[in-house]
N, C-alpha and C positions, 0 to 999 in steps of 0.2 A: 559361444557362436553355433546359433541352430542351422544357417546356412552353409552349403558349401561356395566357399569361394576361393578364388586364385588372385594374385597379383603377379606382375612384373619382380623380376629379382632387383635388391636397392644397388642402387651406383655403386662400384667399388667391391660387390662381392656375390657376383657373378659368377657360374657354375655352367657348365655344359653335362651334356648328356653321353655315354659312350660313342655315339657317332658324330658329336660335335652337336647335334641339336639344341635348338634353343628351351632351355628348361623355367617351369614359372614355380610359384612359391604358393604351396596348399595353407590356411590361414586353419588354426587349432584357437585361436582365441579371436578376441573380436579386440579391434586395436583402434587409436585415434584415425578420423578420417571418415569413415564406413558411416552411412546414411542411420543405422539403425544401433551403431556406441552406443550413442544415448540410452535406448531402448533398452540395449542388452546390460547396463551396468544396473540401472535401474533393474530390470531382473533381479541379477544378481544378487542384490545389497536388501530390495525389497525381500525373496526367500531367506536371508539368512537372517535378516530383522525378525520374520514368522518362527522361524525353525527358534529363534531364542525366547520366542514367548510373548512378544509384542506386540501391540496390535495396529493398526493402520487406522489413524482417522477417519471418520464418515466426513469431517469438513474438510480437512487437509491432509490427502495422503501422502505429504513428506513428515509429518508428525506420525510418531510412534510412542505406544503409552503401555505401559505393566505394573501392572498393581500386586504387591504381595500383602502378607497378613499387616495387620496393626497399619491399616491404611496409610504404609508407603508405597512411594508412587516413582516411578522412573520415566523421562520423557526427555524423547530423541526426536532434534531436529534436524534436517538434510539439507544442505541446498550442493546440487552434484554430488562432491568427496569432502565437503566442509561438514562436521558434526559436530552437536552443540548438545552436552548433555546438560541437563538439569535433574536433580531429584531427595526425596525429603529423606534417604538414606544414605550416608557415605558407601555401607558395604556393597548398597546393587547399584555403584557406581562404579566403583572398583570392581568389582565381579563383570559389568559390563566391559571395561574398557580392555580388562584380561583377555574374556572370551574374544573381542572383536579383533585383536592383536592378532589372535593365532591364525585369523581367518586371511586376516588383508595389512598391509604395509600402510600404519600406523603411526603419526607424530602424536603424542600428548603436549600441547601448549597452554597447559596449566589454567586455570581462571580467566575465566572469560573478559576479553579489553577488548581485543578489536576483531573484528568480520568485516569483509568485502563492504571497507570507507566506514563502518561503523562503531563506532568509540562506546563501551558502554563502563560507567562507572557505577562502583558498590560500597555504600556505605553499610556494612550491617549492623554497627550498633544503634543509625539514626535508623534502618530498618527503610533504609533509601537507593533508590537504584535511577542512574539520569543514562539517555542515550542523547549523543550528537555525533557531528559530521564535519567538526570543526578541522581535522587535516584534509577530510576529501575536499571540503570548501577552501582552503587554504589553498590546495593544490590546484583547485579548479581555476581559482584570483589567477596565481602563475601562469598559468596556461595559455588564458587568456588576454593578459598585459594589462590586470588589473588590480594589482597586487598592494597598487598603493593608493588605490582612487579614491575618492570622496566620497563616506559613507551618505545614505540618503534614508530617512524616518520611515520608509514605506516601499515595496513592491513594487506599486504599480501609481498610478494614477491615468484617470480615463479612460475613454476605450477605445481600442482600435479598429481600424474599419479597413476593409480588402483594398488589394491592388493589384490592375490587371496586369498585365504584361505588356499591354499598349503602352499604360502611364510607367511604365519602370520596373515593374515589377519582377522577381527573378529568383530562381531557386538559389539561395547565397549560402556555401557551404558552412560558413565561417558562422552564420546566424543558423543552422540545423547544429553545428556543433554545440553551440552554447543553451541551446534549448535542451539538446538530448543530455546534457551533463546536469543542468538545473530539473529536467525531468525525475533524476535518480533522487537529488536530496529533498525533491518535494514527496516521493514517493515514502522515503525510509524513513526523515524526521523534520523536514523542514514544512511542516503544515502550513504555515503561516506564508508561504510561496506559492501554494498550488494553483490559487485561480488565477494569477499571475502569469504559470508556464502554461496553466491548458489552453489560455486566451493565445501565448505566444503561438501553441503548437497550430491554432488554425491556420497557419499562414506561411509553412515551409515550403511549400511552391512556389511562393508567390509573394514575396516581400520587399521593402523599401527601405529607405537609410530611416524613418522612424521605429519599426520595428525593430532595426537596430539598437537603437537608443531604449527602446523598452529591455529588451534584451539585456540591456549593459545597465540597467534602472537595476536590476532583481538581481544582480551581480553587489552592485556599489549597495544594496541593501543587506546583503548577506555579509557585508566586507564589515559594517557595524556591529552586526551580530551573529558573527560564524561561531561564536563559542555557545550559542543557545541552544537547548533541545528539549529533549521531553523529562519531565521530571515523574518519577511513580513513587510515594511518599506509602508507607503501610502501616499498621498497626493491625492488636487484635480484635480490633472491633472494626475492621474495612468492610465494607459493602461489598459483596461479591457481584452485585449484580451491575450490567450494564443500562447505560444509559443514552440516549440517542438526542439530535437535533437534525433537523432537517430545512430547508429554505429554499427558497428559490427566487431569482431574478429573472421579474417577466419581462418578455421583450428585450432584456437586457443587450443580444446582438443586433446593432445596428447594419448590417447587409442583410441576414437572414431573417430577423425579428425570431427568433428562438430564444428563448432562457434558458436560463443556467443552474442547473441541479449542483447544492451543495447538500453534502452530511456529514455527521461525524458522531462518534460512537463512544464516549467516555469510563473506563473502568478506573472507580479509587477517585488520584487526584489528575491522574494524565489521560490523553486521549490514545485509543491503540487503532483507530480504523477513520478512514476519511475519503471523500472525492469531491472533486470538483469537474462537472463534464453538462456540456453542452445538449440541451435536450435532442432528441430525432424528430420532433415536429414542434410544429407552432404551435402554443396555447392560446386559445380564445381569452381566455381570463387571467386574472393571478387566481384564483383558486385551483383552476385548472393544473395553472401552473404549480404550484404548491403540493396539488396533487398528482402529479407526475414525478415531483421531487420524494413524495412521500412514500411513493410506490417501490422506488429506487432503496431508501432506505429502510424498507420492510423488508426486505430481499435480503441486505447485507447483514439485518437484526436478525435473522434467522437463519443465515449463517455462523455470525458469532455464538449464537444459544446453541447449537449442533457441538463448535470448537469446543467453547466451556463446560459443556459437558463431557466430552471426551476426556476432558482435563478433570473431572470430578466435581465440578462444579453447575451442576446442573441449574437452569433459571424456572424454581418454580413460580414464580409469578408472572405475570406481563409485563413485556419488555413497554418502560415508556420511552416516547420520540415527543420529543418539545416540538410545537407546530406553531408558530404566531399566524396564521390563518384560519379564520372560524370557520368560513365556507368548507374548507377542506376538511377540518373535522368532522363536521357535519356530515359531507359527502361519502365518508370513511364510514361513517356509522347506519347511515339508509339511504337507499336511494330517492329522496322526496324531491329533487332538484333533475327531476328525470328530465322535464321538457328543455332543459338549459344546459344539459349534460349528457343527451343520448348519442351527442357525435364521441363522445370519448372513447379510446379506444376501451375495448373489454378485460384486455390483458392488467389496464391499472385498478381494474374492481378487483384485483387480486387482495387489495390491500382489507375490503369487508369482510373478507373470507377468513383473514388471522384476525383481524379487531373479533370478532365473531367469536371465533376460538378460544378466546383470552390469552391469547400468547401475547398481542400486542395492544397497545393502551396510546391513543395520540391525545396527547393534553396541550394547552394552550400554555403560551410564554407569551410576555409583551416581547414587540420588536428590538428593545433597548437591550433586551438579555436573551436573545436569540444570537447562541454560541458561531451558529451554520452560518452566521451573514456573513462572514469574515472570508469562507467561501463559495461568495456568490457576485463580489463584485469588487471597487478598488474602494477601500474605505479613506477615511483622514487618519491621519497620524496619530492623534488620540485613541479615537478608536479601536485604530488595530493594535495597538500594545496593550486596551484592555483586553480584550478579547485573545488574542494573540496569548496573554499570560496566564488566562485564566483555563484555556486548553490545554496548554502545554505544562499545567502545573506550578508555576511561576505566582502563584498569588501572594499578589502584596511584593512582589519581586519586579526587579527590572527586563 
């Protein structure tokens, strides 16, 4: 700890001074409860990692990489005090385990199977990795009394409307708890409920019975798909280039008339990054809404390109982002529509700069093949399943 901090003696362990005066404890190390405790821990582990020869990723400071001869690599991921190791050489992994165990009290839990509610299944023979949250979802259904509910084929239907406090809207703690629990699943592995959950999240401070019904519908959908996850299938010919899909539902929010941005990025057979979010301003045309969505996708693409470069997979070619609006693509390449688009915030023209530099390429795809469609609106059952399976690596599966 770098500051000078004192605290009252813990109850049951009090001592007094020579003249009966009250004494206090001076901290020699940071402890739980201090505002700076997390920062102190991060500084400590970060210094040790760097002294060991690991380099923090520019794209993600919680990822450390060490390269050795013969192109061997060691990758360390840290989440508070949980650490995941990955490497191409077992000697490098064993040496790291031995070194860090000398400095910190560590417990080796073996090959990664569970972490933070996420289950990891690995089949080395088939070069296959699957991640899912089946146990977390089952626990969530039990917690909210939905463990025996009837399943439904889609996570959402229709559009939720805002309800004012005068009309009975209120901040419902049970509703908040359900949405918060669903949000974690949507962020970690269940891309297929992302749009439904972000729509539910708009009504946390003023919800009604229809909002609770919609929240429980997502739980009912998870009841029938709790074992669903993301499958990554690899082989020696697997392309290490990321591919993106960007889409927007123009004026989809009936209360504000703002549009929804949806994008995702695939690496090999499975999705690695996704987002569904209400846009900050009203778009005056579908092209403008798509342009704003594409801007968010480009920002994520740049982040992923840097992350992959830190892992040794530099993206030499432009990252392709598939877009189903021709006007958006034309707008990203040149300002020919200036009179109709001069009101667009200058920050969205960041896309043109990246397209001109050769880092990004917007490419047209027909709407029926637009995978990001799943992130912008509630879809019918058959299309939901088709897009979900393609995105999550279950091509030809259920």
